[in-house]
C-alpha positions, 0 to 999 in steps of 0.5 A, spaced: 228 678 427 229 686 427 222 689 425 223 693 419 219 699 423 223 699 429 225 705 431 233 707 430 238 706 435 242 711 438 248 709 434 245 710 427 251 714 424 248 720 419 241 717 419 241 717 412 234 714 408 233 710 402 235 715 397 243 715 398 243 707 398 240 708 391 244 713 389 251 710 391 248 703 387 246 707 381 252 711 380 256 705 381 252 701 376 252 706 371 259 707 371 266 707 366 264 701 363 258 703 360 261 709 357 267 706 355 266 699 353 259 697 351 260 700 344 265 695 344 260 689 346 255 691 341 261 692 335 264 685 337 257 681 339 252 684 335 245 687 339 243 680 340 250 678 344 250 684 347 243 683 350 246 676 352 251 680 356 246 684 360 242 678 361 247 674 364 250 679 368 244 680 371 243 673 372 248 674 377 247 681 380 239 680 381 239 674 385 245 677 389 241 684 390 235 679 392 239 675 397 242 682 400 235 684 401 232 678 404 238 677 409 238 685 411 230 684 413 232 678 417 237 681 422 239 688 424 244 690 419 250 695 423 256 698 420 260 694 415 254 692 410 256 686 406 261 684 411 256 684 416 251 680 413 256 675 411 259 674 418 253 674 422 250 669 417 257 664 416 260 666 422 266 670 424 272 666 421 269 665 414 266 672 415 272 675 416 276 672 410 270 674 405 270 681 409 278 682 407 277 680 400 271 685 400 275 690 403 281 689 398 276 689 392 272 696 395 279 699 396 282 697 389 275 700 386 277 707 388 283 706 384 279 703 378 274 709 378 280 714 378 284 711 373 277 711 369 276 718 371 282 720 367 280 717 361 274 722 360 280 727 359 283 723 353 279 728 348 283 733 351 290 730 350 292 733 343 290 740 346 295 738 352 300 736 348 300 742 343 300 747 349 305 743 353 309 739 349 309 733 354 306 726 352 299 726 356 299 720 361 292 719 365 296 719 371 297 726 371 289 726 372 288 720 376 293 721 382 291 728 383 284 726 383 285 720 388 288 725 393 283 730 392 278 725 394 282 723 400 282 730 403 275 731 401 273 725 405 278 726 411 276 733 412 268 733 411 266 725 412 261 721 409 255 727 409 259 731 404 260 725 400 253 723 400 251 730 398 256 730 392 252 724 390 246 728 388 250 732 383 254 727 380 247 723 379 244 729 376 250 730 371 249 722 369 242 723 368 243 729 363 248 725 359 244 719 358 238 723 356 242 727 351 245 720 349 238 717 348 236 723 344 241 723 339 240 721 332 244 715 328 250 717 325 250 718 317 253 711 316 248 707 320 244 702 317 237 703 316 234 696 318 236 693 325 241 687 324 241 683 331 247 679 329 251 685 325 259 684 328 266 686 326 269 681 322 273 676 327 271 679 333 272 677 340 268 672 343 262 672 348 267 670 354 272 675 353 267 681 352 263 679 358 269 679 362 271 686 360 263 688 361 262 685 367 264 690 372 259 694 369 254 690 373 257 690 380 255 696 383 249 694 386 251 693 393 255 700 393 249 702 398 249 697 402 256 699 405 252 705 408 248 700 413 252 703 419 249 710 417 242 708 415 236 710 419 232 704 418 237 699 414 232 693 414 228 698 409 233 702 406 237 697 403 232 692 400 228 698 397 235 702 394 238 696 392 233 692 388 231 699 385 238 701 383 239 694 380 232 694 376 233 701 373 240 699 371 238 693 368 233 697 364 238 702 362 243 697 359 238 694 355 236 701 352 244 703 351 245 697 347 239 698 343 241 705 342 248 703 340 246 698 335 241 702 331 246 709 331 252 706 329 255 701 324 259 695 328 266 698 326 265 704 329 262 701 335 268 697 336 274 702 334 271 708 338 271 707 346 267 714 346 262 713 340 257 715 345 259 722 344 258 722 337 251 719 338 249 724 343 245 730 342 250 734 345 257 730 344 261 734 350 256 731 355 259 724 354 266 725 357 262 730 362 258 724 364 264 719 364 267 724 369 261 724 373 260 717 373 267 715 375 268 720 380 261 718 383 263 711 383 270 713 386 267 717 391 262 711 393 268 706 394 272 711 398 266 712 403 264 704 403 271 701 404 273 704 410 267 702 413 268 695 412 275 695 414 272 699 421 267 693 422 273 688 421 277 692 426 270 692 431 270 684 430 277 683 432 279 680 425 286 682 425 293 681 428 296 684 432 290 685 436 292 692 438 291 694 430 283 692 431 282 698 436 285 703 431 281 701 425 275 700 429 276 707 432 271 713 429 271 720 430 265 725 432 258 723 433 257 720 426 263 715 428 267 717 422 272 711 420 278 716 420 284 711 421 281 706 416 280 711 411 288 713 411 289 705 410 284 705 404 288 711 401 294 708 401 291 702 397 288 706 392 294 710 391 298 704 390 294 701 384 292 708 381 300 709 380 300 703 376 295 706 371 293 699 368 285 699 368 284 693 365 288 689 370 285 693 376 278 691 373 279 684 372 282 684 380 276 687 383 271 683 379 274 676 382 273 679 389 266 682 388 264 675 385 267 671 391 263 676 395 256 675 391 257 668 391 258 668 398 251 672 399 247 668 394 250 661 398 248 664 405 241 666 402 240 659 399 243 655 405 238 659 410 232 657 405 234 650 405 235 650 413 228 653 414 230 655 421 224 658 425 229 664 427 230 666 419 223 670 418 225 676 413 220 680 411 223 680 404 223 673 401 228 671 395 227 664 392 232 659 394 233 657 386 235 664 384 240 664 390 243 657 388 243 660 381 247 666 383 252 662 387 253 657 381 254 662 376 259 666 380 263 660 381 262 658 374 263 665 371 270 667 375 273 661 371 270 663 365 272 670 365 279 669 367 282 662 370 288 665 373 285 670 376 280 666 379 285 661 382 289 667 385 283 670 388 281 663 391 288 662 394 288 669 397 281 668 400 284 661 403 290 665 406 285 670 409 282 665 412 288 662 415 290 668 418 283 670 421 284 663 424 288 666 429 284 672 431 279 674 436 274 673 430 275 666 430 273 665 437 266 667 436 265 664 430 260 658 430 254 660 426 257 657 419 256 650 423 250 652 426 247 654 419 249 647 416 247 643 421 240 646 420 240 645 413 243 637 414 237 637 419 232 639 414 235 634 409 235 629 414 227 630 416 225 630 408 229 624 407 226 620 413 219 622 411 221 619 404 224 613 406 219 611 411 213 612 405 217 608 400 222 604 404 226 598 401 221 593 401 224 589 395 228 583 397 234 585 392 234 592 395 235 590 402 240 593 407 241 592 414 238 597 419 241 595 425 240 597 433 243 595 439 241 596 446 247 595 451 248 597 459 256 595 458 258 601 454 263 603 458 265 597 461 264 591 456 269 589 450 268 594 444 267 588 439 260 589 438 260 596 438 266 595 432 261 590 429 255 595 428 260 600 426 263 596 420 256 594 418 253 601 418 259 605 415 257 605 408 251 600 406 247 600 412 245 604 418 246 603 425 243 605 432 247 604 438 243 605 445 246 605 452 241 603 457 240 606 464 235 602 468 230 606 472 224 611 471 225 618 467 225 624 472 229 630 473 235 626 476 235 620 471 234 626 465 241 629 467 244 623 468 242 621 461 245 627 458 251 626 461 252 619 459 250 621 452 256 626 452 260 621 454 257 616 448 258 622 443 266 622 445 266 614 445 263 615 438 269 617 435 273 611 437 269 605 436 262 607 434 264 611 428 258 612 423 253 610 428 247 614 431 248 614 439 243 615 444 242 613 451 235 610 454 232 610 461 227 605 462 225 600 467 228 594 464 232 591 458 226 588 456 222 594 456 228 598 453 229 593 447 221 593 446 221 601 445 227 601 441 225 595 436 218 598 434 221 605 433 224 608 427 231 608 426 236 613 424 234 611 417 227 613 418 224 606 417 223 601 422 230 597 424 230 590 421 236 587 425 238 587 432 245 585 435 246 582 441 253 581 445 255 575 448 262 575 451 265 568 453 265 569 460 258 571 461 255 569 467 250 564 467 244 569 470 247 574 465 247 569 459 240 567 460 237 574 460 241 575 453 238 569 451 231 571 453 232 578 449 234 574 443 228 570 443 224 576 444 227 580 438 226 573 433 219 572 436 217 579 433 220 578 426 227 581 427 233 579 424 238 577 430 245 577 430 249 575 436 256 576 437 260 571 441 267 573 443 273 573 447 278 578 450 281 579 443 276 578 438 277 579 430 284 577 430 288 580 424 281 581 420 284 577 414 279 571 414 272 570 415 269 563 415 262 562 413 258 555 415 252 553 411 249 546 413 243 542 410 237 547 414 241 554 413 238 556 407 233 561 410 239 564 413 244 564 408 243 570 404 243 574 410 250 571 412 253 572 405 250 579 405 253 581 412 260 578 410 261 582 404 258 588 407 264 587 413 269 586 408 267 592 404 270 596 410 277 599 410 279 595 416 277 588 413 280 590 406 285 584 406 280 579 408 277 574 404 271 569 405 271 562 405 264 558 405 264 551 408 258 547 405 257 542 410 252 537 407 249 530 407 253 525 403 248 524 398 246 532 397 253 534 396 253 533 388 247 536 387 248 542 392 255 543 388 251 544 381 246 549 384 252 553 387 255 553 381 249 555 377 248 561 382 255 563 381 254 563 374 248 567 374 251 572 379 246 571 385 252 568 389 258 573 390 263 567 391 268 564 387 268 557 386 275 556 389 273 559 396 267 554 397 269 547 400 263 542 400 264 537 406 260 531 407 257 530 414 252 526 416 251 528 424 251 534 428 257 531 432 261 530 426 259 537 423 261 541 430 268 537 430 269 539 423 267 546 424 272 547 430 278 543 426 277 548 420 275 554 423 279 554 430 284 560 427 279 564 423 278 571 425 271 571 424 266 565 424 259 566 421 254 561 423 246 560 422 242 560 428 235 557 429 231 560 434 228 553 435 235 550 437 236 556 441 230 556 445 231 548 446 238 549 449 239 556 451 246 559 453 249 552 452 247 552 444 251 559 444 257 556 448 258 551 443 265 551 439 270 553 445 276 553 440 273 558 436 275 565 437 269 570 435 263 567 432 257 571 429 250 567 429 245 570 424 238 568 424 234 571 418 227 573 419 226 576 412 226 574 405 233 577 402 235 576 395 242 576 393 244 578 385 
């Protein structure tokens, strides 16, 4: 983090203080819209509606100003202002895309303010026509004014531009003072009416869209970041002060307008402030000063944004970046970037349509402000230790600002909003081929930090509350295996399917040994391989590598540690290949019995070389003593069929029961289905009378020899008695999932 009191670097441009930041911002805030459109706002919406416009506008600008102030005090802000802040927080590629949009809006702003400057000469139009016989065209003023500003900046640079701001702000202040000192017009009502409007006036959204550009100037001073002596102090102080002062002035203006003129006059006369002011001519003079200063501020800031983009290598062909980044003199004046900006400005000035240009820049500014608020919100949520700004905003204010920016873009003009987003995506695509994209990665890091913070909070909440209710059970499956890179993928696929949507899966590759520097390095290498394999057959599963003296110790550590869900794992999955040698089969049985003994649900997948077949049929077998396991068997079967790879699969339930119990169990099953507690249709259940285990085994192999998966209950007692021979029963079956439930689970 950059200390706010750190000494300035040798490359601090002109070394300006806080005042130029404040002046650039306030002169842009109190600009053309204030003089030309706020009478219209009060006339069409009344005082109450106009106050609503001011409040809503500042619900966007104040969070943005706070976000800029916060980010600026966390990191060293160099040349490029808002672009620098966004690119260093969101990453180079997204930063370049937003930076290009920001630059376009800043460059077009020069044209907007020069066109508005020409409007200050409207009162002289009759005199001009009388003297010359020519119709007055505002471009007669706006084009020469733009050319004059270009020459001024190219020859004198930012130093003279900032000095001119002092004069302009002085005139602007005088015009506002004389306006507030003015008396109400003769036809103004004696009593204040908060809701007085013209008949059939424009709606709130229309008026807000027209007036919103009045509030977008608070970041104008941020563009001087490369020329500031102490950006971490000057940016937050100057920006916040200008935003607060502008907010107060606008509230005062709408109140003064409401008490000084009737709605009809306010709505019809763009320069109604001239009639109210103590000395009328000061208003056109103030309008000229405000628009000229805003144009001056924009033409100072836009080239510096373009210069910063070039410095980061955001453009193709790459040699263009060198031209744009090149500065002149000790203060690194962006001469070439200023020429490019001048061409932009002249093109849009020649259009002469102030409303079109205003709507265009408003959209791009909204995108920028929304991005800044989003940066601040995500940084808050990520809670990274490296994010330690000395100025603190609030996460909910940043979220509000980002949401309102998106909402108001479409509220003001859906067509322009969509166009600005399309342009932004186009910029993003273009910057993807630039050097800037190669250095990007901050966005991923930022969102990974936010995901980590969210995961931490959710895990703590889950661990505290859990899901102890039997009817809210979900599988939290863990598997430990040393066969990851040599064994069949069947068990890995199964845990992936069961964990894809409704469960949690943890897969641990076991490495025999003691943890030391050598095995730790081996563990990291294997983990990288495991993460790569995760994309193949371990999707939706958390993977890790464990070094432990034995499989039993690894299993013991795993089964008592919390899983990826934040809660202790409730189910252990074991792999039992058909061709497992006897010594390995015996070890697997010991591990299965150990997991069952400590109260875990146990799944054992017995499979051959081509498991799961076509993934169409699941045969679930229930016998007279399988009731403790039936709910888990059904639950797992339906979770499995919910996966897209089993979307064409069907479950067939076979209830093998003693002859004298078939009828009673049939009625019980039908009742459970009617109550919704058994999610199986009657046509998919077959009741089979069986009077011996030998007969059951014969029927099982006959009916399920071609099934893609057979789900069968497993009794730990039977497994302990017969060991691996019990798991090898039914050699004609292709793939078998043995299920032993240690929990009480309710379906329905």
